[in-house]
N, C-alpha and C positions, 0 to 999 in steps of 0.2 A: 199436726194433724196430716194423716195426706188427704192431698186435697177434695178427694170424695167423700172422705169420709167429714171432712169441714164441712163441704156442700150438704149433705144430709146433712148434719147437725144444726147448723142454720138452719136450713128448711123445713126440718121436725119443729124448730121450737116458731120461729115466724107463723109457719100455719097451721103447726097441731092437726085437726081434722077439721078444719071448717070447709067445709066446702067451694066460697070465695079462696081460688088462692093468688100467690103473687109468686110465680114463675120464677124462684129462686135460684135456681138450677142456672136455668137459662142466661140469668141477669148477673148470678156474679162467673160464668164462664165469660161471658160481652167483656172484651177488649175494651173500647168506647161507651164508656158515662155507666159500668154496670156498676152491679152494688159489691165491693167492699168490705174487707171489717176496720172495723174504724176504733180504735182508743179513745172514751172520751177521755178520762186520762191521759197526752200524750206520751206515746213513746220518751220525748225529750223535754224534761222540762224550763220553765219557762221561767222570772220572776213571779210575775201573776200567779202561774197554779200555785208555786213555792207557798205563796202569802196567802194564797184561798186553803191547799192542804194547813196551813200552819205548822208550826216549830219542829213537829215529827213526821216530815214531808219525804223526808229520805228515807225512811223504814215504810213507809205508806206507799210510796210510788216502787220503789223494789218489791214491797209485797202484793201491790195489789190491783198493777201493771199490767201484766199478762195473764190478768185471769180472767173467767166468764162474767163473772158483774161489770168490769169495764171493754166488756167487749161487742158491738152491738154493727151492723149493717147502716151501708148509708151509699151515695153514688156519688155523691159531691168528699170526695176523704182527702185529695188535695186543698179544696176547698175551707174544709175545718180548720186541719192542721193542727197547729202547737195554739192554735187560738185557745180561748179564757173561755171558763163554761159557759158564761151571760152570755156571751156572743155566740157558741156557735149554738146554743139557745132561739136564742131573736135573728141572726142574719135572715135572707132570704135563703128559701129552703133548707136552714135550719131542722132543728130537730123538734121544733113545733108544727112545725111544714112537714115533717113527716108522717108519710100512709105507713107506713109500718109501722107492725105490728111490735116487736120489739124496741122501740123506739117512745111508744103510748108516753110511759111511768116516766122512763127519760126526760119528756120535756114538764110533764108535771114539777119538777124537781127544778127548788133555787139555789140549791148549788153541788156542790159535788164532790163529797169529802170521803171521808173511809166510812161514816155513820151513815150515806146514801150504799154505796159501794156493799158495807154490811148489810142491807134489804134488801139489794137486787140480788146476792148471792143467795138472800134463803124463797126471793121468788122465787129464781130460776131451779134453784135444788127442786120447790116443790112440783113446777113445768117438766121438769126432766122425770119426775116420779107419775107426775100425771102419764106423759109420752111412753115415759118407755116400761111400764110397774113391773115389779116382781111377777116371774111367773105363778101361779100356785099348784103344786103340789101334793099328794098322800104321800111321798115316799120321807121315809123319817128315819135316816141314818143311823145307824148299829153304834148307838153307846160301846163307850172302852173305856172309861174313867182309871180304868188298871191294868194299863199299858205298859205303868211301870214297878218294879217291883225288885227290892231287895234280897240277896242273899237269906236277912235275919227273918222276915216278917210273914215268913211261915203259908208264901203262895204254891200251888200246886203246878210246880213248872210243867207234871205230863199235859199230853198234845198238844203242845204249842212250838211258834215257834219263835225264833232269834230271832231281831233285826241289830241289837245293840249291844254294847257293856259300857259302862262305866267305872273305871274301878282308879280310888284312888284320884275323881276329877277329869283321868281323864275320859276321853269316851271314843271308842273302837265300833264301827262296824263290822260282826261277820255272819256268815249264811248259816253256819252251821251251829249245835250245843257246846261239836268236837270243840271246833275250833275254836268257841268261844272258852270251854273249859283249858284247850291246850295253852292258849296265850295268858291269860289267868293265873293258869300253872308254872308259867315259866315268869312270869314277874315275880311270883309271891317266892320262888328257887330263886332270884336278883336279890327281892328283899332278905332274907335270908335260909340262905342256902345250908347253914350247915344244921336248920332242923328238919330242912325237909330229907337232904341223907338223912338221916339217923332214922326217920321214919322209915323210907326206901329201906333201911336195912337190916330194922323188923318183921314178923314174920303177923303182927298183929291188926288189925285194921287201925289206919288205912294204909298201913303199908305191905299187906298185900297186893293194894293196886297201885304201888310203885315199887321200881327196881335201878338198883348199880348196874350198870355193865349191861353190855346186848349190844344191839343195834335194831335199830323201829321195823315197825313190821306187824302184821295179827293184831293190830289193834294196838300197840306198845307207838307212843311217842317220845320224844326226847325234849325236856324242857329246861335241860341245863346240862352242865357238864358231864357224859356219863350217867344223867339219873336220867329215869323212861316213865310212866307213868302209862298205866291199862286205863283204854274209852274207849272200846267194843261193850259198850253199856247202854242201857237206858239215860233218858234224860233224868229222870228221879235219883238214879244212881250216880251218875255227874252230880249231880246239885248235893246229893250226902256225900261224895269225896273233896270238893271242894269245902263245903261245912267243916269236916273232920282236919283238913288243912289249917284254915282259917284259924278253928281252934286251938289247935297246938301250936301253931305260929304266933298268936297273939294277935291278931290280924281283925278286927270288926268283922263280921257280914254286913253291917250298916256303909263301905266300903267299895263297894261291891251291889250295884243294880244292872236287871237288864232288861231291856224295852223288846216286848215280846208282840209276834203275830198270831191270834187266837185262829187257830185253823177253824173254815169252816163248816159246817155242820155239825 
């Protein structure tokens, strides 16, 4: 955490909205005899602390050492050092002598184990929510529980914009429905080129939207070797073409899903 944010956080935790305040900012910036962050359970373990924490001390130390529940302020950091919790409580200028709000609850504890750490974390969470409450606004985000639709679920894609599609488990982002149709039809061609070319050789739907030979342009896009599809059509027509091609190649429409952005208004 950046210094200014660290000072702000501990200043608010210590003083809250009280009129009688400790000048935490000035004291944390003071080099000599100022306030600094104290790890109640020290950063370096001693045999005494290992015994106090119990057989699972390695996990407790690794999990809780640098979390807010184990942190407080003191002007006697070097004096506390790696002393046991009982010593940090009772030595001159220890936690029991501290006038700081942040140390009051700590000074009332008989031990410092995972149990105390969990309780203090809950207390500090409550204080955080008191000091920094969530804003109350009347904005209600637009619900869009149907942002993903498969080719087979009967959704009307007219008036929507595509964001991405997933075909056979592979997701791709696209900018337009045309791009999505070209990419999907190209993949279908790779899966079953013979059936796609057979459709393109027919004059019956969907063959009239497919052709063999020629070149790209005027709404025609190449989806395979010398095989083209016509996509200067509506979104509904593109979906119909995909549906027809999927049916004739035996591919399930459930294997193709679109992520859409509904147009505003």
